[in-house]
N, C-alpha and C positions, 0 to 999 in steps of 0.2 A: 126358713129365713132369709128377709135379706137384711144383707150386706152393709151395711154407713156406704157411703161413697168417702173410697179414699185420694192423698192428693197425687195419687199414680192414676186413678182415675179422676179429675180436674185437671190436672197436666196433657191427661190422654187428647178433649178431651177441647183446649185451648187450640194444643196443636191440632186437633183436627177445620176447627172452627179458621184455623191460619193459615191452610194450605188452599183450603173451598176459598177462603177473602181471597188471596194471591190469588189464585186461579182463570176468578174469576175477573182481580180489579187487572191483568195481564192478559186478557184477555179485550177487556173495557179501551184499554190501550190503550190493546189492538186496531182495534176497530176503529177508534178515534184518528189514529194517526192513515186512514186509510179516508179517508172525506167521504161524509154522507153515509158509511156502514157503518157504523151506529143505530141512521135512524129509521133503515135498509131493513137491519134485523130485527126493532120495531115493529115496524110498519106490518113483517109480513109478519108477528106472532114469533119468530122466534128468539127475541131475549129475553126470553123470562130463563130463570134458572142458568141460562150462558155467558152473558152481563149484571153489572151492574143496574140496576132502574138511573134514570137518565137524573132523574132528579135529589136523587140522595148523592150522585154524585157533582156533581153546580152544586149543590149546597159542601161539599168537602173540599171544592173546587174555589171554590168561593170563599172559604173560610182562610184556605192556607192564604188567600191575592191576599186578605185584608191583616189577615198575623204579620207578613213581608210589609207593612205598611202598602199596601192596593201599587206592586213595581215599584219596578227603581225610576225612572222615571216622572210616575205620578207622588212619588215616596218625598222625591225629592224640588220637587214644584214646592208641597204643602212645606216641607226645610226654610224653602229660601221666600214664601209669603209669610209662613211665619215671621222670619227676621227681620224682612220689610213693615211686621205689624207688631209688631211685639215691644211697648214700650220698656224702656231702662229693665229693670232686678228688681234691680234698690229702691226704687216709687214704688215699688209692688209691696213688697215685705215676705215675699213666699220666695219660693228654691225656684228656680228658672225654669231646669229643666220638670218638676214637676209643673207647674204652665204647663211646660208647651208639649209636654205627655198628656197633661185631658185633654187640652182644642186640640190636638191633631187626633187624638180619640175619634172628639166627639163629631169634628171633620169629616174626616175617615167613614164614617159613619151613617152622618150620609151620604161618602158616594156613595155606599154599599146601597144601603137605601132604591136612591138611581142606578145604580146598576143590573138591584132586581125588575127595578120599575119595566127594564128597556127591556125586555123577556117581551115585551105583552106586545110593543109594533115593531117586531124583529120578526116577530112568532104573524104578527097579524101579513104585516108586507109580505111574507116568505108565502104565507094560505094566500094569498089571491095570484103567482103563481102555478100551485095544482092545477093541471086537467080536469076539468069539468066531471062528476057523478063519480068521482073520489072524497075518501075522507079525510080535511083540511085540518081542521087546525088541531087535534090530535094533534098531528105530522109533526103541522109546522113546527107546536112546542117545543117535542122530542125534539125534531132539528137546534132550532134557537137555545135550547139549554146545551147542545152536546157543544155547539159554534161558545158558547159561555164557557163551557168547561176545560177548552182546548184553550179557550182571548187567555181566561185566569195561570190556568196550567201554561201557559209560557211566559204571563209575564211573572210569575215564581222564577221559573228558567231563564230567564233573561235578568232577574235580581238578581240569585245565584250566581253566576258567570261571570255579571259587571265587580260584586264584589269581590268575588277572587281576582280577579284581575288584577281591581283594586288593590289586595296585599301584598301583588307582589312589589319588590322595590323597583323605583325610578319611577313606579306609573297617579304619580299627585300632580293633580292637573290636570287630569283627566278625569274627572266630574260632568265638566261641562259637556262634552263631545261627547262621553261615555254614553249618560241621558239620552242628547240629538238620536243617538248610533241606534237605540233601544226604543226607541218608539219607531222610530222607521223601520224599524227590521219587526217590529211586531206587528206593525200594519200589513207591511208585505208580504210578511207570511197568512195573516189573520185572512187577507185580501183574498192567497193565492188559494187555503181552504175553501173560500166564501163559490170561490169559481168551483173548482171541485167538485165543492160537497156537494152543491148545487149540479151539475149535472149528472152527480150520482144521485144523487136521491128523485131528484123531479125529474129523473131522463128525457132531458136537455141537453140542446143546438152551444155551438158553442157561445153563439152575439148574448142570448136570451138569457144561459148564464154565468159570463161575464158583466153584462149590464146587471143584472138581480143583481151579484154579487157587491160593485159598486155600489147600486141602492141601498143594500144592507149596513156596508158595509161605515157606508157615511150617514145614514141616520143613530144609527150602530154608535159608530165619532160625536155626534154632535149631543146626544146622551151625557154619554160622558165630560165632554164639553163644560153642560150643563148644571154636572153632579158639580161637577170638577167649585164649579163658581158659585151653588150649592153652601160649599161647603165651606169654604172661605171666607161666604157672605157670613156664614154660623164663623169660623174664625172670627171673625172681625168684632161680632153683636158681642160673642163670648167674651175679647178683650175689653171691649169699653163698658164690661162691667166688672 
């Protein structure tokens, strides 16, 4: 006669799942810290059961990214634009904070959509650098998802680092400098990751790796600016209605 599962059985299953997930999560993060490694393992069929699926990891990282307001410099840019566009709260007859939260969420939603769409041009552009006779589209999309996962994760890390720094006494007024520094550091590290990742993933020389990385970073930055512009435009539409 089969015995009904107990609380101990449930706890053991939860523990085993967490250990299994943590193991894959740490291996995946370690692979992402070695630019191009996760994409290489996926292309060779060595990532299944060892690393988290690239799209799942991308969704997790993007969710954290937008839950934290889109990164330090983006959240500050949205807040600054909001202050410039927002009329007097007394004229609106609504709570200022409620309006700000609703409009900001809608704006970041549009930015999130544009960031997801950015996967397509970045991946297709990368596919042009893959040698003929080799699979192109799927590996290029995996590499692009790895890149965006790193970009989202880096933005979240820099955001928390910035907030911790601003919590210290004597750092009042550092916000503008910190926002600019955050963007410069983020873009620079991502460019370095792209250069090393393309060189590892595509097995190309330094010249092609650098030129390809700069082109991909430029396309990504343009799409980011477009997404932010659309988000700001939506903020304006919502406030005028």
